[in-house]
PDB file with one MODEL, atoms N, CA, C and O in Angstrom:
MODEL        1
ATOM      1  N   MET A   1     149.659 135.654 235.067  1.00  0.00           N
ATOM      2  CA  MET A   1     148.999 136.220 236.210  1.00  0.00           C
ATOM      3  C   MET A   1     149.354 135.451 237.473  1.00  0.00           C
ATOM      4  O   MET A   1     149.497 136.039 238.545  1.00  0.00           O
ATOM      5  N   ILE A   2     149.495 134.156 237.348  1.00  0.00           N
ATOM      6  CA  ILE A   2     149.860 133.338 238.501  1.00  0.00           C
ATOM      7  C   ILE A   2     151.209 133.799 239.052  1.00  0.00           C
ATOM      8  O   ILE A   2     151.372 133.929 240.266  1.00  0.00           O
ATOM      9  N   ARG A   3     152.168 134.045 238.173  1.00  0.00           N
ATOM     10  CA  ARG A   3     153.493 134.504 238.591  1.00  0.00           C
ATOM     11  C   ARG A   3     153.401 135.893 239.220  1.00  0.00           C
ATOM     12  O   ARG A   3     154.002 136.139 240.265  1.00  0.00           O
ATOM     13  N   LEU A   4     152.662 136.793 238.599  1.00  0.00           N
ATOM     14  CA  LEU A   4     152.533 138.150 239.123  1.00  0.00           C
ATOM     15  C   LEU A   4     151.893 138.175 240.502  1.00  0.00           C
ATOM     16  O   LEU A   4     152.231 139.019 241.331  1.00  0.00           O
ATOM     17  N   LEU A   5     150.974 137.258 240.747  1.00  0.00           N
ATOM     18  CA  LEU A   5     150.306 137.192 242.046  1.00  0.00           C
ATOM     19  C   LEU A   5     151.141 136.460 243.097  1.00  0.00           C
ATOM     20  O   LEU A   5     150.799 136.471 244.279  1.00  0.00           O
ATOM     21  N   GLY A   6     152.233 135.824 242.670  1.00  0.00           N
ATOM     22  CA  GLY A   6     153.137 135.170 243.605  1.00  0.00           C
ATOM     23  C   GLY A   6     152.830 133.717 243.906  1.00  0.00           C
ATOM     24  O   GLY A   6     153.317 133.184 244.902  1.00  0.00           O
ATOM     25  N   TYR A   7     152.041 133.068 243.079  1.00  0.00           N
ATOM     26  CA  TYR A   7     151.625 131.691 243.345  1.00  0.00           C
ATOM     27  C   TYR A   7     152.344 130.655 242.487  1.00  0.00           C
ATOM     28  O   TYR A   7     152.026 129.469 242.580  1.00  0.00           O
ATOM     29  N   GLU A   8     153.293 131.058 241.662  1.00  0.00           N
ATOM     30  CA  GLU A   8     153.930 130.120 240.736  1.00  0.00           C
ATOM     31  C   GLU A   8     154.672 128.997 241.455  1.00  0.00           C
ATOM     32  O   GLU A   8     154.736 127.882 240.939  1.00  0.00           O
ATOM     33  N   SER A   9     155.230 129.265 242.628  1.00  0.00           N
ATOM     34  CA  SER A   9     155.976 128.229 243.347  1.00  0.00           C
ATOM     35  C   SER A   9     155.073 127.101 243.844  1.00  0.00           C
ATOM     36  O   SER A   9     155.567 126.032 244.202  1.00  0.00           O
ATOM     37  N   GLU A  10     153.762 127.321 243.870  1.00  0.00           N
ATOM     38  CA  GLU A  10     152.815 126.301 244.326  1.00  0.00           C
ATOM     39  C   GLU A  10     152.385 125.346 243.214  1.00  0.00           C
ATOM     40  O   GLU A  10     151.668 124.381 243.478  1.00  0.00           O
ATOM     41  N   ILE A  11     152.806 125.595 241.992  1.00  0.00           N
ATOM     42  CA  ILE A  11     152.396 124.775 240.852  1.00  0.00           C
ATOM     43  C   ILE A  11     153.278 123.538 240.775  1.00  0.00           C
ATOM     44  O   ILE A  11     154.505 123.637 240.741  1.00  0.00           O
ATOM     45  N   THR A  12     152.643 122.375 240.750  1.00  0.00           N
ATOM     46  CA  THR A  12     153.386 121.117 240.735  1.00  0.00           C
ATOM     47  C   THR A  12     153.243 120.354 239.420  1.00  0.00           C
ATOM     48  O   THR A  12     153.977 119.395 239.179  1.00  0.00           O
ATOM     49  N   GLU A  13     152.310 120.767 238.574  1.00  0.00           N
ATOM     50  CA  GLU A  13     152.081 120.073 237.306  1.00  0.00           C
ATOM     51  C   GLU A  13     152.703 120.851 236.152  1.00  0.00           C
ATOM     52  O   GLU A  13     153.010 122.036 236.281  1.00  0.00           O
ATOM     53  N   ALA A  14     152.883 120.173 235.031  1.00  0.00           N
ATOM     54  CA  ALA A  14     153.488 120.785 233.843  1.00  0.00           C
ATOM     55  C   ALA A  14     152.576 121.855 233.241  1.00  0.00           C
ATOM     56  O   ALA A  14     151.365 121.862 233.460  1.00  0.00           O
ATOM     57  N   TRP A  15     153.196 122.755 232.478  1.00  0.00           N
ATOM     58  CA  TRP A  15     152.487 123.795 231.742  1.00  0.00           C
ATOM     59  C   TRP A  15     151.631 123.137 230.666  1.00  0.00           C
ATOM     60  O   TRP A  15     152.090 122.168 230.062  1.00  0.00           O
ATOM     61  N   PRO A  16     150.446 123.591 230.398  1.00  0.00           N
ATOM     62  CA  PRO A  16     149.696 124.653 231.045  1.00  0.00           C
ATOM     63  C   PRO A  16     148.751 124.155 232.124  1.00  0.00           C
ATOM     64  O   PRO A  16     148.076 124.950 232.777  1.00  0.00           O
ATOM     65  N   HIS A  17     148.701 122.840 232.314  1.00  0.00           N
ATOM     66  CA  HIS A  17     147.714 122.256 233.229  1.00  0.00           C
ATOM     67  C   HIS A  17     147.876 122.748 234.667  1.00  0.00           C
ATOM     68  O   HIS A  17     146.882 123.032 235.335  1.00  0.00           O
ATOM     69  N   GLY A  18     149.104 122.851 235.148  1.00  0.00           N
ATOM     70  CA  GLY A  18     149.333 123.327 236.508  1.00  0.00           C
ATOM     71  C   GLY A  18     148.884 124.764 236.703  1.00  0.00           C
ATOM     72  O   GLY A  18     148.295 125.106 237.728  1.00  0.00           O
ATOM     73  N   HIS A  19     149.164 125.606 235.713  1.00  0.00           N
ATOM     74  CA  HIS A  19     148.752 127.009 235.795  1.00  0.00           C
ATOM     75  C   HIS A  19     147.228 127.138 235.732  1.00  0.00           C
ATOM     76  O   HIS A  19     146.637 127.946 236.447  1.00  0.00           O
ATOM     77  N   MET A  20     146.607 126.344 234.880  1.00  0.00           N
ATOM     78  CA  MET A  20     145.146 126.397 234.780  1.00  0.00           C
ATOM     79  C   MET A  20     144.489 125.891 236.062  1.00  0.00           C
ATOM     80  O   MET A  20     143.473 126.432 236.497  1.00  0.00           O
ATOM     81  N   LYS A  21     145.064 124.860 236.661  1.00  0.00           N
ATOM     82  CA  LYS A  21     144.521 124.328 237.912  1.00  0.00           C
ATOM     83  C   LYS A  21     144.608 125.379 239.016  1.00  0.00           C
ATOM     84  O   LYS A  21     143.643 125.577 239.755  1.00  0.00           O
ATOM     85  N   LYS A  22     145.758 126.058 239.140  1.00  0.00           N
ATOM     86  CA  LYS A  22     145.928 127.085 240.165  1.00  0.00           C
ATOM     87  C   LYS A  22     145.013 128.275 239.885  1.00  0.00           C
ATOM     88  O   LYS A  22     144.438 128.843 240.813  1.00  0.00           O
ATOM     89  N   ALA A  23     144.872 128.658 238.609  1.00  0.00           N
ATOM     90  CA  ALA A  23     143.976 129.761 238.249  1.00  0.00           C
ATOM     91  C   ALA A  23     142.532 129.431 238.627  1.00  0.00           C
ATOM     92  O   ALA A  23     141.782 130.302 239.068  1.00  0.00           O
ATOM     93  N   LYS A  24     142.155 128.177 238.453  1.00  0.00           N
ATOM     94  CA  LYS A  24     140.802 127.756 238.837  1.00  0.00           C
ATOM     95  C   LYS A  24     140.638 127.816 240.353  1.00  0.00           C
ATOM     96  O   LYS A  24     139.617 128.295 240.845  1.00  0.00           O
ATOM     97  N   GLU A  25     141.637 127.334 241.100  1.00  0.00           N
ATOM     98  CA  GLU A  25     141.590 127.375 242.565  1.00  0.00           C
ATOM     99  C   GLU A  25     141.447 128.806 243.076  1.00  0.00           C
ATOM    100  O   GLU A  25     140.716 129.057 244.034  1.00  0.00           O
ATOM    101  N   LEU A  26     142.145 129.739 242.437  1.00  0.00           N
ATOM    102  CA  LEU A  26     142.123 131.138 242.865  1.00  0.00           C
ATOM    103  C   LEU A  26     140.896 131.895 242.362  1.00  0.00           C
ATOM    104  O   LEU A  26     140.626 133.007 242.816  1.00  0.00           O
ATOM    105  N   GLY A  27     140.154 131.301 241.430  1.00  0.00           N
ATOM    106  CA  GLY A  27     138.966 131.955 240.885  1.00  0.00           C
ATOM    107  C   GLY A  27     139.248 132.849 239.693  1.00  0.00           C
ATOM    108  O   GLY A  27     138.367 133.591 239.257  1.00  0.00           O
ATOM    109  N   ILE A  28     140.460 132.793 239.158  1.00  0.00           N
ATOM    110  CA  ILE A  28     140.831 133.645 238.027  1.00  0.00           C
ATOM    111  C   ILE A  28     140.061 133.268 236.770  1.00  0.00           C
ATOM    112  O   ILE A  28     139.695 134.141 235.983  1.00  0.00           O
ATOM    113  N   ILE A  29     139.812 131.986 236.575  1.00  0.00           N
ATOM    114  CA  ILE A  29     139.120 131.546 235.355  1.00  0.00           C
ATOM    115  C   ILE A  29     137.687 131.096 235.645  1.00  0.00           C
ATOM    116  O   ILE A  29     137.093 130.353 234.864  1.00  0.00           O
ATOM    117  N   LYS A  30     137.149 131.545 236.754  1.00  0.00           N
ATOM    118  CA  LYS A  30     135.776 131.201 237.128  1.00  0.00           C
ATOM    119  C   LYS A  30     134.805 131.653 236.033  1.00  0.00           C
ATOM    120  O   LYS A  30     134.829 132.808 235.607  1.00  0.00           O
ATOM    121  N   GLY A  31     133.965 130.740 235.592  1.00  0.00           N
ATOM    122  CA  GLY A  31     132.958 131.052 234.590  1.00  0.00           C
ATOM    123  C   GLY A  31     133.441 130.991 233.149  1.00  0.00           C
ATOM    124  O   GLY A  31     132.656 131.208 232.225  1.00  0.00           O
ATOM    125  N   LEU A  32     134.714 130.699 232.946  1.00  0.00           N
ATOM    126  CA  LEU A  32     135.259 130.622 231.588  1.00  0.00           C
ATOM    127  C   LEU A  32     135.377 129.168 231.151  1.00  0.00           C
ATOM    128  O   LEU A  32     135.722 128.296 231.948  1.00  0.00           O
ATOM    129  N   GLU A  33     135.091 128.916 229.890  1.00  0.00           N
ATOM    130  CA  GLU A  33     135.256 127.589 229.298  1.00  0.00           C
ATOM    131  C   GLU A  33     136.575 127.599 228.533  1.00  0.00           C
ATOM    132  O   GLU A  33     136.619 128.031 227.381  1.00  0.00           O
ATOM    133  N   LEU A  34     137.646 127.129 229.161  1.00  0.00           N
ATOM    134  CA  LEU A  34     138.964 127.173 228.544  1.00  0.00           C
ATOM    135  C   LEU A  34     139.489 125.773 228.287  1.00  0.00           C
ATOM    136  O   LEU A  34     139.247 124.851 229.065  1.00  0.00           O
ATOM    137  N   ASN A  35     140.210 125.628 227.188  1.00  0.00           N
ATOM    138  CA  ASN A  35     140.849 124.382 226.809  1.00  0.00           C
ATOM    139  C   ASN A  35     142.334 124.676 226.642  1.00  0.00           C
ATOM    140  O   ASN A  35     142.684 125.632 225.951  1.00  0.00           O
ATOM    141  N   PRO A  36     143.220 123.887 227.252  1.00  0.00           N
ATOM    142  CA  PRO A  36     144.658 124.155 227.152  1.00  0.00           C
ATOM    143  C   PRO A  36     145.185 124.218 225.721  1.00  0.00           C
ATOM    144  O   PRO A  36     146.221 124.837 225.478  1.00  0.00           O
ATOM    145  N   GLU A  37     144.498 123.593 224.773  1.00  0.00           N
ATOM    146  CA  GLU A  37     144.955 123.591 223.382  1.00  0.00           C
ATOM    147  C   GLU A  37     144.494 124.818 222.600  1.00  0.00           C
ATOM    148  O   GLU A  37     145.011 125.081 221.515  1.00  0.00           O
ATOM    149  N   ASP A  38     143.533 125.573 223.130  1.00  0.00           N
ATOM    150  CA  ASP A  38     142.950 126.700 222.404  1.00  0.00           C
ATOM    151  C   ASP A  38     143.572 128.031 222.815  1.00  0.00           C
ATOM    152  O   ASP A  38     144.136 128.166 223.901  1.00  0.00           O
ATOM    153  N   LEU A  39     143.455 129.002 221.925  1.00  0.00           N
ATOM    154  CA  LEU A  39     143.857 130.368 222.242  1.00  0.00           C
ATOM    155  C   LEU A  39     142.754 131.027 223.060  1.00  0.00           C
ATOM    156  O   LEU A  39     141.581 130.687 222.910  1.00  0.00           O
ATOM    157  N   VAL A  40     143.124 131.967 223.925  1.00  0.00           N
ATOM    158  CA  VAL A  40     142.115 132.708 224.682  1.00  0.00           C
ATOM    159  C   VAL A  40     141.776 133.988 223.926  1.00  0.00           C
ATOM    160  O   VAL A  40     142.596 134.513 223.174  1.00  0.00           O
ATOM    161  N   THR A  41     140.573 134.475 224.133  1.00  0.00           N
ATOM    162  CA  THR A  41     140.141 135.709 223.480  1.00  0.00           C
ATOM    163  C   THR A  41     140.494 136.907 224.354  1.00  0.00           C
ATOM    164  O   THR A  41     140.830 136.755 225.528  1.00  0.00           O
ATOM    165  N   ARG A  42     140.415 138.093 223.770  1.00  0.00           N
ATOM    166  CA  ARG A  42     140.626 139.315 224.556  1.00  0.00           C
ATOM    167  C   ARG A  42     139.593 139.411 225.669  1.00  0.00           C
ATOM    168  O   ARG A  42     139.892 139.888 226.764  1.00  0.00           O
ATOM    169  N   GLY A  43     138.391 138.962 225.388  1.00  0.00           N
ATOM    170  CA  GLY A  43     137.344 138.973 226.403  1.00  0.00           C
ATOM    171  C   GLY A  43     137.685 138.066 227.576  1.00  0.00           C
ATOM    172  O   GLY A  43     137.460 138.424 228.732  1.00  0.00           O
ATOM    173  N   ASP A  44     138.235 136.874 227.269  1.00  0.00           N
ATOM    174  CA  ASP A  44     138.655 135.954 228.334  1.00  0.00           C
ATOM    175  C   ASP A  44     139.744 136.593 229.191  1.00  0.00           C
ATOM    176  O   ASP A  44     139.708 136.507 230.418  1.00  0.00           O
ATOM    177  N   VAL A  45     140.712 137.234 228.538  1.00  0.00           N
ATOM    178  CA  VAL A  45     141.806 137.882 229.267  1.00  0.00           C
ATOM    179  C   VAL A  45     141.263 139.012 230.139  1.00  0.00           C
ATOM    180  O   VAL A  45     141.705 139.182 231.275  1.00  0.00           O
ATOM    181  N   ALA A  46     140.317 139.778 229.625  1.00  0.00           N
ATOM    182  CA  ALA A  46     139.717 140.855 230.411  1.00  0.00           C
ATOM    183  C   ALA A  46     139.049 140.301 231.668  1.00  0.00           C
ATOM    184  O   ALA A  46     139.182 140.873 232.750  1.00  0.00           O
ATOM    185  N   VAL A  47     138.336 139.195 231.523  1.00  0.00           N
ATOM    186  CA  VAL A  47     137.686 138.559 232.679  1.00  0.00           C
ATOM    187  C   VAL A  47     138.740 138.089 233.682  1.00  0.00           C
ATOM    188  O   VAL A  47     138.581 138.286 234.887  1.00  0.00           O
ATOM    189  N   MET A  48     139.812 137.471 233.192  1.00  0.00           N
ATOM    190  CA  MET A  48     140.864 136.984 234.088  1.00  0.00           C
ATOM    191  C   MET A  48     141.530 138.135 234.842  1.00  0.00           C
ATOM    192  O   MET A  48     141.824 138.009 236.031  1.00  0.00           O
ATOM    193  N   ILE A  49     141.768 139.247 234.162  1.00  0.00           N
ATOM    194  CA  ILE A  49     142.368 140.409 234.827  1.00  0.00           C
ATOM    195  C   ILE A  49     141.434 140.937 235.904  1.00  0.00           C
ATOM    196  O   ILE A  49     141.870 141.198 237.025  1.00  0.00           O
ATOM    197  N   MET A  50     140.166 141.096 235.583  1.00  0.00           N
ATOM    198  CA  MET A  50     139.203 141.606 236.564  1.00  0.00           C
ATOM    199  C   MET A  50     139.105 140.683 237.776  1.00  0.00           C
ATOM    200  O   MET A  50     139.056 141.158 238.910  1.00  0.00           O
ATOM    201  N   GLN A  51     139.075 139.386 237.549  1.00  0.00           N
ATOM    202  CA  GLN A  51     138.961 138.444 238.663  1.00  0.00           C
ATOM    203  C   GLN A  51     140.255 138.376 239.468  1.00  0.00           C
ATOM    204  O   GLN A  51     140.223 138.029 240.649  1.00  0.00           O
ATOM    205  N   SER A  52     141.384 138.699 238.859  1.00  0.00           N
ATOM    206  CA  SER A  52     142.672 138.702 239.562  1.00  0.00           C
ATOM    207  C   SER A  52     142.801 139.882 240.515  1.00  0.00           C
ATOM    208  O   SER A  52     143.569 139.823 241.476  1.00  0.00           O
ATOM    209  N   LEU A  53     142.060 140.945 240.259  1.00  0.00           N
ATOM    210  CA  LEU A  53     142.176 142.145 241.089  1.00  0.00           C
ATOM    211  C   LEU A  53     141.747 141.909 242.534  1.00  0.00           C
ATOM    212  O   LEU A  53     142.157 142.651 243.426  1.00  0.00           O
ATOM    213  N   ASN A  54     140.934 140.895 242.775  1.00  0.00           N
ATOM    214  CA  ASN A  54     140.443 140.614 244.124  1.00  0.00           C
ATOM    215  C   ASN A  54     141.260 139.562 244.864  1.00  0.00           C
ATOM    216  O   ASN A  54     140.888 139.154 245.964  1.00  0.00           O
ATOM    217  N   ILE A  55     142.370 139.119 244.276  1.00  0.00           N
ATOM    218  CA  ILE A  55     143.186 138.071 244.885  1.00  0.00           C
ATOM    219  C   ILE A  55     144.369 138.704 245.600  1.00  0.00           C
ATOM    220  O   ILE A  55     145.050 139.569 245.049  1.00  0.00           O
ATOM    221  N   GLU A  56     144.605 138.267 246.824  1.00  0.00           N
ATOM    222  CA  GLU A  56     145.728 138.788 247.598  1.00  0.00           C
ATOM    223  C   GLU A  56     147.044 138.306 246.998  1.00  0.00           C
ATOM    224  O   GLU A  56     147.216 137.121 246.712  1.00  0.00           O
ATOM    225  N   MET A  57     147.960 139.239 246.813  1.00  0.00           N
ATOM    226  CA  MET A  57     149.278 138.899 246.281  1.00  0.00           C
ATOM    227  C   MET A  57     150.125 138.312 247.399  1.00  0.00           C
ATOM    228  O   MET A  57     150.131 138.825 248.517  1.00  0.00           O
ATOM    229  N   LYS A  58     150.837 137.241 247.096  1.00  0.00           N
ATOM    230  CA  LYS A  58     151.709 136.605 248.083  1.00  0.00           C
ATOM    231  C   LYS A  58     153.051 137.317 248.109  1.00  0.00           C
ATOM    232  O   LYS A  58     153.515 137.819 247.085  1.00  0.00           O
ATOM    233  N   GLY A  59     153.666 137.360 249.269  1.00  0.00           N
ATOM    234  CA  GLY A  59     155.013 137.895 249.394  1.00  0.00           C
ATOM    235  C   GLY A  59     155.085 139.396 249.574  1.00  0.00           C
ATOM    236  O   GLY A  59     156.183 139.943 249.668  1.00  0.00           O
ATOM    237  N   LEU A  60     153.954 140.083 249.625  1.00  0.00           N
ATOM    238  CA  LEU A  60     153.978 141.524 249.855  1.00  0.00           C
ATOM    239  C   LEU A  60     153.849 141.805 251.340  1.00  0.00           C
ATOM    240  O   LEU A  60     153.058 141.177 252.043  1.00  0.00           O
ATOM    241  N   LYS A  61     154.635 142.753 251.800  1.00  0.00           N
ATOM    242  CA  LYS A  61     154.560 143.156 253.203  1.00  0.00           C
ATOM    243  C   LYS A  61     153.766 144.445 253.290  1.00  0.00           C
ATOM    244  O   LYS A  61     154.025 145.390 252.544  1.00  0.00           O
ATOM    245  N   SER A  62     152.804 144.488 254.195  1.00  0.00           N
ATOM    246  CA  SER A  62     152.013 145.708 254.360  1.00  0.00           C
ATOM    247  C   SER A  62     152.730 146.663 255.303  1.00  0.00           C
ATOM    248  O   SER A  62     153.496 146.245 256.172  1.00  0.00           O
ATOM    249  N   ASN A  63     152.471 147.942 255.116  1.00  0.00           N
ATOM    250  CA  ASN A  63     153.110 148.967 255.959  1.00  0.00           C
ATOM    251  C   ASN A  63     152.332 149.192 257.217  1.00  0.00           C
ATOM    252  O   ASN A  63     152.721 150.017 258.043  1.00  0.00           O
TER     253      ASN A  63
ENDMDL
END
């Protein structure tokens, strides 16, 4: 999701910590208890998708 939203170039830490940090900053994983070593559930992914819908995508030009 970070890549799709255009924020991957801002990640400075190794996978998955950098992606999780950016997702937290953007509010994608707000309210979720996630551990980098664990698998995410379908419910967690659904929450992340819903929270991503309100984030402005970088690099898009408006008409």
